[in-house]
C-alpha positions as CSV (number, residue, x, y, z in Angstrom):
1,M,19.7,2.0,-19.1
2,T,16.1,2.2,-20.3
3,N,13.2,3.0,-18.0
4,Y,12.1,-0.6,-18.2
5,E,15.6,-1.9,-17.3
6,R,15.9,0.5,-14.4
7,M,12.6,-0.5,-12.9
8,K,13.3,-4.2,-13.4
9,K,16.7,-3.9,-11.7
10,K,15.2,-2.0,-8.8
11,W,12.6,-4.6,-8.0
12,E,15.0,-7.5,-8.7
13,R,17.4,-6.0,-6.2
14,R,14.6,-5.7,-3.6
15,L,13.6,-9.3,-4.2
16,K,17.2,-10.5,-3.8
17,F,17.6,-8.8,-0.4
18,G,14.1,-9.5,0.9
19,K,13.0,-5.9,0.7
20,A,10.2,-6.1,-1.9
21,G,7.6,-6.1,0.8
22,D,8.9,-3.0,2.5
23,C,6.5,-0.9,0.4
24,F,3.7,-2.1,2.7
25,D,5.2,-0.6,5.8
26,P,3.0,2.3,7.0
27,G,6.2,4.2,7.8
28,Q,6.6,4.4,4.0
29,L,3.6,6.7,3.7
30,K,5.1,10.2,2.9
31,P,3.9,13.2,0.8
32,G,3.9,12.4,-2.9
33,K,3.5,8.6,-2.5
34,F,1.2,6.6,-4.8
35,C,-1.0,4.3,-2.6
36,A,-2.6,1.0,-3.5
37,H,-5.0,-0.9,-1.2
38,V,-4.9,-4.6,-2.1
39,C,-6.4,-8.0,-1.1
40,D,-4.3,-11.2,-1.4
41,C,-6.4,-14.4,-0.9
42,G,-5.4,-18.0,-1.4
43,G,-4.6,-21.4,-0.1
44,E,-4.5,-25.1,-1.0
45,S,-7.8,-25.7,0.7
46,M,-10.5,-23.9,2.8
47,A,-8.6,-25.0,5.9
48,S,-5.4,-23.3,4.7
49,L,-7.2,-20.3,3.1
50,S,-5.6,-17.0,4.1
51,E,-6.6,-13.4,3.2
52,V,-4.6,-10.3,3.7
53,E,-5.8,-6.8,3.0
54,I,-3.2,-4.1,3.2
55,T,-2.1,-0.8,1.7
56,G,1.2,-0.3,-0.2
57,Y,3.1,3.0,-0.8
58,F,5.1,3.6,-4.0
59,D,7.2,6.3,-5.5
60,S,4.9,6.8,-8.5
61,R,2.3,5.1,-10.7
62,V,5.0,3.6,-12.8
63,D,6.8,2.3,-9.7
64,F,3.6,0.5,-8.7
65,L,3.4,-1.1,-12.2
66,G,7.0,-2.2,-11.7
67,Y,6.1,-3.8,-8.4
68,L,3.3,-5.7,-10.0
69,R,5.2,-6.7,-13.1
70,F,8.4,-7.9,-11.4
71,V,7.3,-9.0,-7.9
72,K,3.6,-9.7,-7.5
73,I,2.7,-11.2,-10.9
74,P,5.6,-13.7,-10.8
75,E,4.7,-14.6,-7.3
76,V,1.0,-15.2,-8.1
77,L,1.9,-17.3,-11.2
78,D,4.5,-19.3,-9.3
79,F,1.9,-20.4,-6.7
80,D,-0.9,-20.7,-9.2
81,T,1.1,-23.1,-11.4
82,K,2.6,-24.9,-8.3
83,T,6.1,-24.3,-9.7
84,N,7.5,-23.5,-6.3
85,R,10.6,-21.8,-7.7
86,M,12.4,-19.8,-5.0
87,P,13.3,-17.0,-5.4
88,F,10.7,-16.1,-7.9
89,P,12.0,-15.0,-11.3
90,A,11.3,-11.3,-11.8
91,V,10.1,-12.0,-15.4
92,A,6.6,-13.4,-15.3
93,D,6.9,-14.7,-18.9
94,F,8.7,-17.7,-17.4
95,Y,5.3,-19.2,-16.4
96,L,3.3,-18.5,-19.5
97,E,3.8,-21.9,-21.1
98,R,2.2,-23.6,-18.0
99,Y,-1.2,-22.1,-18.9
100,E,-3.8,-23.2,-21.4
101,T,-4.1,-21.0,-24.5
102,D,-6.9,-18.6,-23.4
103,K,-5.4,-17.8,-20.0
104,R,-1.9,-17.6,-21.5
105,N,-3.0,-15.1,-24.0
106,Q,-4.8,-13.1,-21.3
107,I,-1.7,-12.9,-19.1
108,D,0.5,-12.2,-22.1
109,L,-1.7,-9.3,-23.3
110,L,-1.7,-7.8,-19.8
111,L,2.1,-8.0,-19.6
112,G,2.4,-6.2,-22.9
113,K,0.3,-3.3,-21.5
114,F,2.5,-3.1,-18.4
115,D,5.6,-3.1,-20.6
116,K,4.3,-0.3,-22.7
117,Y,4.1,2.0,-19.7
118,L,7.3,0.7,-18.1
119,I,9.2,1.4,-21.3
120,S,7.8,4.9,-21.7
121,G,8.2,5.7,-18.0
122,T,4.9,7.4,-17.8
123,V,1.2,6.5,-17.4
124,N,-1.7,8.8,-16.6
125,N,-4.6,8.1,-14.3
126,E,-7.0,7.0,-17.1
127,Q,-4.5,4.6,-18.7
128,L,-3.6,3.2,-15.3
129,S,-7.2,2.6,-14.4
130,V,-7.7,0.6,-17.6
131,V,-4.6,-1.6,-17.1
132,L,-5.4,-2.2,-13.4
133,D,-9.0,-3.2,-14.2
134,D,-7.5,-5.7,-16.7
135,F,-5.2,-6.9,-13.9
136,N,-8.1,-7.5,-11.6
137,A,-9.9,-9.4,-14.3
138,T,-6.8,-11.6,-15.0
139,F,-6.1,-12.4,-11.4
140,L,-9.6,-13.0,-10.1
141,S,-9.5,-16.7,-11.0
142,T,-5.9,-17.5,-9.9
143,N,-4.8,-19.0,-6.6
144,P,-3.9,-16.8,-4.9
145,E,-6.5,-14.3,-6.1
146,F,-4.9,-10.9,-6.0
147,Q,-7.2,-7.8,-6.3
148,L,-6.5,-4.1,-6.4
149,L,-9.3,-2.4,-4.3
150,A,-8.3,1.3,-4.4
151,W,-5.4,3.3,-5.7
152,G,-4.2,6.9,-6.3
153,N,-2.5,9.6,-4.3
154,V,-3.5,9.7,-0.6
155,A,-6.7,11.7,-1.1
156,E,-7.8,9.8,-4.2
157,T,-7.4,6.5,-2.4
158,L,-9.2,7.5,0.7
159,T,-12.1,9.0,-1.4
160,S,-12.4,5.9,-3.6
161,A,-15.6,3.8,-3.7
162,Y,-13.9,1.2,-1.6
163,F,-13.1,3.5,1.3
164,K,-16.4,5.4,0.9
165,E,-18.2,2.1,1.7
166,S,-16.4,1.9,5.1
167,E,-16.6,5.5,6.3
168,E,-17.5,4.3,9.8
169,E,-13.8,3.2,10.1
170,I,-12.6,6.7,9.1
171,S,-12.3,9.4,11.7
172,S,-14.8,12.2,11.4
173,E,-11.9,14.7,11.3
174,L,-10.4,13.0,8.3
175,I,-13.8,12.7,6.5
176,E,-14.3,16.5,7.0
177,L,-10.9,17.3,5.6
178,L,-11.5,15.0,2.6
179,D,-15.1,16.2,1.9
180,S,-14.1,19.9,2.2
181,G,-11.1,19.5,-0.1
182,S,-8.9,20.7,2.8
183,F,-6.8,17.5,3.2
184,D,-3.1,18.3,2.6
185,E,-0.7,15.3,2.5
186,N,2.1,17.8,3.2
187,N,0.5,18.5,6.6
188,E,2.0,15.9,9.0
189,S,-1.2,15.8,11.2
190,H,-3.3,15.1,8.1
191,L,-0.9,12.4,7.0
192,D,-1.1,10.8,10.4
193,L,-4.8,10.6,10.1
194,A,-4.5,9.0,6.7
195,R,-1.9,6.5,8.0
196,S,-4.2,5.6,10.9
197,C,-7.0,5.0,8.4
198,F,-4.9,2.8,6.2
199,E,-3.7,0.8,9.2
200,A,-7.3,0.4,10.4
201,H,-8.1,-1.3,7.1
202,F,-5.3,-3.8,7.5
203,S,-6.5,-7.4,8.1
204,A,-4.8,-10.8,8.0
């Protein structure tokens, strides 16, 4: 089984059993996790508009790409095209023909970038930042609008520009640990501080 097939099967299984959203459970934050703070905003009208801001926890950078490729992108495209197919197909390509040429090409190009790293099973931080910036550009104009606000290991996420802008919501103890480079995600008390910070940034 290839890296791509393995990741697709993993997230298809989680979708099938209603477990795909478990990655957003704060209890999933453990040493070595890849974090992603996201914002999901959409609705049929202003009256029905909903916005959720939450942090997810994944096994690796590639695991996060797998979640986006096989769970979130199909979900966004299903709502955006008003297809209303349940459960969502794990292959986002199903929806491409429902878009005008420019948008279809933009989505298709993005999927190709995802597949490149899913097939190889590896992606470095620089490559990941490029593809996630492309992701944000692609899904800024869909309904729902899904945006990635911060990502990386625990320390990288908490010291991102997004979290730096809201330091008043971060405990002084955690700020001191991060600023001094003393933060250790293998230290349970440090991880508890990070978990509390992520939970404080949850909104719905």
